[in-house]
N, C-alpha and C positions, 0 to 999 in steps of 0.2 A: 493499495495497491499494493508478497512474501517478502519480508517484510519488509514487511517489514521489511524485495528484492529490494533495507530492503525496499526503498522507495525510488532511488535514482541510480541508473547504470553508469553514467558518466559524470564525474565531479571535476569541476575546474577550480583551481585555486592557485593564485600567483603564477600564472603562465604555465601551468602543468595540466596535462590531460591524463587522468588516471582511469584506465579501463580495466576490464576484468583480468587481463593477462599481462599488460605492459604499461609503461609510462612514456610519454613523449614530451619533449621540452621545446618551446619556441626560443628564438634567440633574442628577440627584442619585445619590449612592452607594447610598442606600436602594432606589431603583428598580432600580439595577443588581444589587444583592444579591437582590432579589425575583426578577428575571428569571433570575439565575444559579441560584438555588435550584430554580426550576422546571426549568431545563435540567439541573441535576445529578440531579434525580429521574428524568428521562427517560433520561439516560446510565446511571445506576445500574441501571435496569430492564434496559436492553440488555446492560450488562456482566454482570449476574447471569444473564441468559439464556445468554450464551455461556460464562460460567464454569461453569454447571451442565452444559452440553453438553460442555465440556472435561473435567469431573470424571468423566463417564461413560466416557471413553477414556484418562484419565491415571491411572496407578497412584500410590497414596499409600503407598509402602513405605519403611520405614527399614532401617537396618543389621540390626536384630534380625529383621525379617521375612525378609530375604535369608539370614541365618544359620540360622534355623529351617528354611526351605525347603531349603537345601543339606544340612543335617543329616538331614532326612527322606529326601531322595534318596540320600544316602550310606548310611544305615542299611538302606534297602530294597535297595540294591545289594549290600551285604554279605549280607543275607538271601537274595538271589537266588544268590549264590555258594555258600553252604553248604546251603541248603534246596532249591534247584532243581537245580543242578549240571549235569553234562554227560550222564550216562547216565540215561535215563528209568526204567530198571529199578531204579536205586539212589537215585533222587531221593526225599527225605523228603516233600516236598509232592506229588510226582508219584504216589507210592503212595496217598496219601489221595485224590487226584483220580481215580485208576484205580478205587479201591474205590467211591467215590461214583458214578462213571459206570456201573459194572456194576450197582449197586443201582438206579439210576434206570432203566436199560434193563430190568431184571427186573420192576420195578413197571409199566413200560409194557407189557411182555409180558403180565402178568396182566390188565391192563385190556383187552387184546386177546384175552382168554380163551385164552392160550397158557401152558402150564406151564413152558416152557423157551425158550431162545433158538433152539434147532433148530426148534421148532414155529413160532416167529415168522418165521423165514426161510422155512419151507415155506409158511406162509400167504401171504406176499408174495413168491412165487416170481418170479424174473426170468430172462431167457435169456442174460445176460452174466456169469454167476458162475463161469466156468471158472477153474481154478487151474493147469492145465497146457495147453500148446499145443506140438505137435510141431514142432521146428525153431526154436523161439523161446524166449527166456529168461523164460518166464512161470512163476512159482512161487507157492505159497500165501502167501509172505511179501511179495510185491510185486504180486499181481494186483489188489488194491484201488487201487493207484496207476496201474497201466498200463491198467486198464479205464476208459475215459473216463466211462462211466455211473456209476462209483463215486466220481467226483470231485464234491464238494459245491459246484459252481459252476453258473452258468446254462448253460454249454456241456455240463456233465455231465447236467443235466436234459434238455436237448435230445436228446442221444444216448441217454439212457435211454428216453425215450418213442419215439424212432425205432427203437431196437432191439426194444422190446416190440411195436411194430406190425409189424415185418418179421421178427421171430424171428431176430435176428442179434446179433453181439457186435462191439464196436469197441475196438481197443487202439492204444496208442502204445508200441512196443517198439524200443529202440535207435535212436530218432529216426525210426522208420518208422510210418506210419499204416496200420493193418491192419483189415479188416472180414471177419468169418466168419459164414456162414449156418448155422444149426443145423438138422439134419434129424430127429434122434431126440428132441430135447428140445422138447416143445410147451408153449407158454404161451398161455393164452387170456385176453384182456382182457375184463373184464365191461363191460356197458353195451349199450344197444340202438341208440345213435347215435354219431356221431363225437365230439361234445362229451363225452358220458358216458365213452367209452373214453379220451379225452384226460385227463379227470379221474382215471379209474382208474389210468392210467399214472403220473400225478403222485403218487398215494397210494402206489402200489407202490414208486416210487423213494424217497420220503421214509421209509416204514416199513422198507424194506430197509436204508437207511443207518442207521436207528436200531438195527437188529439187528446191524450190523457195527461200530458206533462203539466198542464195548468189546472188539472182536475177534470172529472167527468162532466159531460154536458148537463146532467141532471143534479150535480152537486150544488150545495148551498154554501155561500161564503167562499173561503179559500179553496176548499175541495182537497181531495187526495190526489197528489200528483204521482210521478213515477219514482220508485224507490232508488236510493243511492246505490251505486255498484258495490260500495263497501259493505252496506247492510245486507246485500244479497249473498254475501259470502257464506253465511250459515245455511241458506237454501242450497247452495252448490255442494257443500260438504255432505249434507243429509242425502241429497240426490245421488251423489257418487257412491256413498257408502251403501245405499240401497241397491243400486245397480250392480255393485261388486259383491252382493250377498251378505253384507255386514249390516248390523243393526245400529241405528243412531244411539249414541250414549245419552245419559241424563244431562251431561254438560252441553252436548250439541243441542238438545231440546231447549235447555235453559237459555242458551245464547240466542237461539232462534226466536223464542218467545220475547226476549228482551229487544231483539231487532224489530219484531212486529210492534211492540209498544212504542219504540222510538219513532217508527214510521207513522203510526196512528196519531202521534202528537205533532206531526208536521215535519219530521226529518226526512224530506224527500230531496229530489235533485235541485229544486229551487232553493231550499234552505242550505243545501251544501254549496250552491253557487253564492249564496249570501255570505257564507263563511269565507269564501275565497276572496271577497272584495277587500277586506283589511290586509290580507296577505299580498294581494296585488298592489295595493297602495304602498305597503311597506317596501316592496320590490322597487317600485318607481321612485319612491322618496329616497331610498338608499342610493340608487344609481344617480339620481339628480344631485345629491349631496357630494358624491364622488366627483362628478363632473364639475360642479361649482367650485369645490375646493381646489382642484387642479387647474381650473381656469384662473383663479387668483394667483396660485403659485407660479403658473407659467409666465404671466405678465409681470409679476413682481421680480422674477429672476432673469428676465430677458428684456432687451431693448427693442425698439422698433427696427433697428438696422439688421438684427439677426433673427427677425421673425420669419418662421417657415410654416406655411399652411399644413403640409403633411405632418410635421412634428407636432403642431398645435392640435390637429385632429386626433393624432395618436395619443396625445397626453390626456385629452378630456373624454375620449370615447369610453363609456362605462361598460364595455363588453370585451370578452376574450382576454382577460389578464387576471393573474392570481390575486391582485390587490382587491378588485371588486368582488371576487369570490370570497375572500376573507371577510370583507365588510358585510356581505350578504349572510355569511355564516353567523356573524355576531348579531346582526339585526334580527334574523329569524330566531336565533337562540333567545334573544331578549323578548321577542314577541311570544314565543312558546312559554317562556318562564312566567310572564304576566298572565297568559291564558290558563296555564295549569294551576297557578295559585288561585285565580278567580274561580276556576271550575271546582277546586277543592272547597273553597269557602261557600260557594253556592250549594254544593252537594251537602255540606254539613248543615247549613241554615235551612234550606228549602226541602231537602230530601230526608234528612235525618238518617237514622241507621238503616231502615228498610229501603229507602229510595235513594240512597247516596249514589250508587253506581249509575242509576238511570239519569239523575240530574247531572252527574259528572260528565257522562257521555254526551248528553244534550248540549252541555255548555262547552265541551272540549272542541277546539278548532282542529279537526283532523287534516284539512288541507294545509294548515300552517305546520303541523307536525311532518307531513310528507315533504313540504318544501325545505324544512330544516334538515330532514334526513337526506334529501338530495344534496344539499350544500355540504353536509358532513361527509357524504360519500365522495364528493369531488375533492374535499380537503384531504381525505385519506389517500386518494389517488395521487394528488400532488405531492404529499409527504413521501410517498413511496418513490416517485420519480426523483425527488430531491435526494433521497437516500442513495439511489443508484448513480446519480451524477456527482455526488459529493466527493467520492474517492478520486475521480479524474480531475475534478475542479481543484481539490486540495493539492493534488500532485503537481499540476501546472502552476498553481499559486506558489508552492514552495520553490519550484524551479525558477519561477520569475523572481522571487525574492533572492534566491541564491545568485542568479546571474547579475542582478542589480548590485548586490553587495560585492560581487567579484569585480565588476567594472569600476565600482567606487574605489575598491582597494587598489586596482591597477592604476587608476588616475592619481590616487594619493601617492603610490609608490613612484609613479613617473615624476610627480612634482617634487617629492622629497628626496628621492635617491637616484632615479634615472636607471638606464639600462645596465650600467656596469654592476650595480648592486644586485639586480635581479640575476644577471648572468653568474655572479658569484654564488648567490643563493641556490641557483639551479645546480651549479657544480657541486655544492655540498650534498644535495640530494642524490645526485648521480654517484657520488662516492659512497654514500650509504647504500645505494642500490647494488653497487658492484660487490660490497661486502656480503650482502644477502645472497647474491649469485654465487659468491665463493663458497659460502656455507653449504649451499645446495650442491655445488660441484664436488665438495669434499665428501658429502654423503654418497653421491653417485660413485665416487672413486672407491670408497670403502666397499660398497656392494659389488662392484665389478671386480675389485681385487680379490674379494672372498671367493667369487666364482672361479677366478683364474687359479687360485691356489688349489681349489678342489680338482680342477682339470689337471694341474701339474701332479697332484697326488695320484690320480688315476693313471697318468702316464708312467710315473715311477713304478707303480705296482705291476703294470704290464711289462715295463723294461726289466724288472728284477727276475722275471721268469725265463729270460733268455740265457742260455749257457754258452761257454766258449767265447766270451766277449773279449775283444782286444783291450789292451791296457789303457789306451787313451779314452775309450768309451767308459771303461770301469771307473776311471778317475773322475770323469764328469758325473757318473752316477753316484759315486761315493760323496762327491761334493753336494749333490742334491740331498743325499741322506743326512749329511752334516747339517744342512739347512733345516731339515725336519727336526733333528735333535735340538738345535739351538732355538728353533721356533717354539718347541714345547717348553724348554727352560724359560724362555722369555715370557711365555704365557703364564707360567707359574709365578714368576717374579712379579708380574703385573697384578695377579690375583692376590698375592701376599702384600701388595702395596710397597714393594721394595723400590719400585721406580716411582718417583713423585713428579707430578705435573706442576712444577713451579715455574710459572711463566716469566719470572724475573731472573731467578738464579740459574736455571738450566739454559745453557747456550746451545745454539744450533749445532755446534761441533760435537757436543756430547750426544745429542740425539742421532746425528749421522753415524757416530761411532757405534752406538747401540744397534742401529739398523744394519750397518754393514757387517757387524759381527754375527748377526743372528737371523737373517731372513725371516722376519717376524710375521705373525698372523695379521694380515691387513685389517681384519674385522676388529682387532683390538689395538695393536701397537701402532699401526698406521694412523688410526684415530688419535692415538697418543702423540704421534709425530706432528700431524697437522694441527691438532689442538694446541700443542706446545708452541709450534712455530707461530700460528696465528695469535696465540696468547701473548707472545712477546710483542707483536705489533699492536694488538689491542690494548695492551698495558700502556704503551706510549700514547696511543690515540685517546685512551681514557684519561691520561694525564692532561692532554690538551683540553678535553672536554671539562675536566675539573677546574682547569685554570681559566676557562672562558669567562665565567661571571666575574672573576677577579681582574681579568684583563679589561673587561668592560668597565668595572668600577674604577680601575686605574685611569682609563681614558677620560671618564667623567671628572674625576678628581683633579687630574693634572691640567686638562683643557689645553694641552699643547698639541697642536695639529701635527707636528713632526713626530712626536712620540706615538700619537694615535695611529698615524699611517704606518710607522715601523712595527707596532704590535700587530696590526692587521697583516702586514707582510709576513712576519714570522709565523703567525697562526696558519695563514694560507700555505706557506711553504712546507710546514710540517704535515698538514693534511694532504697536500699534493704528493709529498714524498711517499707516504704510505698508500695513497690511492694508486700510484704507479706500481708499487709492489704487488698489490692485490690484482691489478689489471694484468700484469705479466704472469702472475701465478695462476690466475683464472684461465688464461690462454694455454699455459702449460698443462694444467689439470684436464682441460677439455681434450687436448691432444692425447694425453696418456689414457684417458678413459676410452677414447675411440680405438687406440692401439690395443689396449688390454682386451676389449670386447672382441676385436678381430683375432688376436692371438689365441684367445680362449677357444674360439671355433676351430682354429687350425690345430691346436693341441688335441682337442677332442677327436678331430678327424684322424690325426696321426696315431692316436691311441688305438682307434678301431683298426687302422691298417696294420699296426705292429702285432696286434693279437692274431692276425691272419698270416704272419710271416713264419710262424713256428717258434720252437724254443731253442733251436740249435743255430748259433750264429754262423758256424762254418758251412752250413748247408744253404745259407741265404744267397740270393743273387746279388750282383754288384749294385743293381738299382735299389734293392731292399736295404743293403748296408748303407748306401748313400742316403736313403730316406731316413734311416735311424739317426745318422749323423746330423742331417738337417733338423730332425726333431729335437735333438739335444741342444743344438744352437738356438732353436726357437724357444726352448724352455729357458735357456740362460738369458736370452734377450728379454723374455717376458719378466723374469725375476728382476732384471735391472729396471724395468718400468716401475716396479713396486718399490725397489730399494733406493734408487738414486734420488737424492734430495732435490727439492724445488729450489733452484738457485736464487730466484728473486725473493724468496722468503728468508734468506739467510740474514741474521741480525747483523747490524753494523758494528756493535761493540759487544764482545764476548767476555766470558770470564777469563780467558787467556789474556786478552787485552788488559783487563783489570789487574791480573797478576803482574804483568809487565809494568803497569803503572805503579803498583806498590813497590816493585823492585827498584824502579828508577827513582822513586821518591822516599826511599827508606830512611834517608838522613833528614827528611823534612820535619819541621816542628809540628806539622799537622798530620803526621803519619797515623797517629792513633785515631784521629777523627775520620780519616779516609777509610781505615779498616772497619770502624764501627758503622760507617754509612755506606757499606758496599752496595746494597740494593739501590740506594738513592743515586749513587754515582753511575752505576750501570744503566739504570732507567733513563736518567737525564742525558747521559752520553749517547744512548741509542736515539733518543728523541731529537737531539740537536746535531747529531753527526751528519756531515755533508752539507750543512747550511753555512752560509757566510755570516758569521757572528763577529761583531765588533765589540770592543770593550764597553762601549755605551750600552750595547744590547744586553750584555751580562749584568750590568748594573741595573738596567731597567727590569730584567727578569727577577733579580734579587729583591728589588723594591716591591714588586707585585706579590711575591710569595712569602716574604720573610715573616709577616704577621698573620698569615692565613694557614694555620695547621691543617684545616680541612682539605686544602689543596694537595697536601703531601701525606695524607693519612695512610695511604697504601705503601709508602716507601719504608716503613719500619724504623723511622727515626726515633731516637731516644729523646726524652724530655729535655735533656741537656742541650740539644741542638734545635730546640724550638723556642723562640723564633730562629729561623735559619741564619747562621752567620754567613757573611759574604765570602769568607775563605772556603766554605764548602762549595758554593757556586763556582768560585775560582778553581777549586779542585776538579770540577767537571770540565771546565775550560781547558785546564792543563792536560787532563786525560785525553780529550779529543785532539788537542794539538800534538801530543806525543804519538798518538796512533797515526795521524796524518804524516808526521815526520818519518815514522817507520815505513809507511807505504811509499813515501817518496824516495827513501834511501835503499829500500829493499832491492829493487832491480839493479842498483849500482853495486851493492854488495854481492849479489848473486853473480853478476857478470865478472866481478873481480876474482871471485873464487873459481 
């Protein structure tokens, strides 16, 4: 079902619905279970539909079914060997068929008011019943085969009616098509019009075949009956080739002569019917075994209380289901295998090298081969139908398995954790999603800012062509020129890598200073700004993710419920802190992007207007001057959209804060360690700033990370400080406390001054 779409459009996991464009979260497990149960009912209906359709084309056979079918085919093959045999005159079943055929023909003659077969032949006289033809090998034993009108085929019917209308005879003798016109033997077709005569000709052909099917009236013994339609195929080929102007090939003639030889040895409709009897017995026996086995299976697997007549009849009916078709394929295959091996052995023993083909064909059971081919064709059709249904069946089977596993997981989560755990888990995913949205918004901001700078550049070029500009306007224009110069310088600095994107060392204040000093190219330095800002946040979030396994390990090892709860609270508080920062920043970015795109269109419009004002400012109208002033203000406000920092992304603990911390603690015994662990202190201070941390919390944090250097590998600690001493963690606590004190006393100091 591409692929590998590529198999399912909607995936549900842990109360989340993930579609192509967005994610939705439910609030409680019970709601998710209710929705899942509804979805499971729909999926089960679809699955049952395709399962039922698959059952119509998929056999349900076990080893016993195949064994019974193979035994049936083998037994009937042995029956064919001993009771049908090679010689029609010596065949046990063949003699019974001959007697039954003669009896049926005599009854038919009596119904036609004929006392004998001779009278029946005379009543339905035809002009093509010659038994001898001078110069040709036409004899009483082969004239039923060589006379086209005696062939029980559509071509035989055509030539019978044609011969009756024209009083002629048509033969195929030694590969040659021959037509003879009769002069002395007159046959009159009854009927007053063409249609009546045509119907009369059909009746004559049919009833004359009935008189010949058990041999001619003057034949001795078994007699020559009507040829089998399959043997008549060579006559049809030669006739059609002759009528189309082609000459019969040597192969056609050889096949025709072989068919004549088979017919003269007794291979007529009666012997063909004799060969059908083992095939019919095999069919009946296989279907009987199918019903008998399922009869025992049904009563052994059910009780009298749940007995249902419709289900019982459906279970034992040996028709219209793929299982019986598969068993018939096996039984007919076994029958044909036995018959072909026997035919080969008979051909080698009795026929030798020259007569092998003749004996082989006399012994070969053609009706059995046709029945096997029919079963094989039906199996191929079923296999193709199964192939077409398999993709849909597998699709719904997979969806059924997924929804069952999903419901099982929800029930387990409900029993083990409850709704609060799931709500917390969903909150984690929502936070991850908003970070992804922020990255996308950042890219959109870069693209829109680049277009805005291009629009400002075009405006400046148009503005610079105006002469006699007032001082205040020139000042604004010169400021824009300075922006361009600083932008180019900053671009070069970035290319030379003089500005480093160190997400831990560079503070937000440094980035803002760089931006305010140089109105930089948004396509590069704004990327630097946003990457640097988000890098500071991501570094702290990464710190939390690195600590997570150690937090979990500490929970397991301590087994103190109070500590476990506190660690969870701290982890959630850190994640929530940065989640809020991203959320506010995302809102700010979306607002700026909209304003930037709007201002870009306005600046482009103003640029086109200014170009039409002329180049002399003194000659412009008041409205035009006012329009230029508005355009300058628009450009200035647009630049602020690019330059002004995103307040929510400002880091909590900067390098300035760290410098003050070093200054205040210059007399501390740990000052050297504080200086050497600068990155560690800034990162952890950013991570835990704003959280309500108690002394026990700092000790708990220290116990978790002190012997886990992998958790602090990004902090640049020297080997001398691994494991982490508690005084370093205490230094982080002191740094945060000192900044909080400064923030608390700063308003008081400012008001006093």
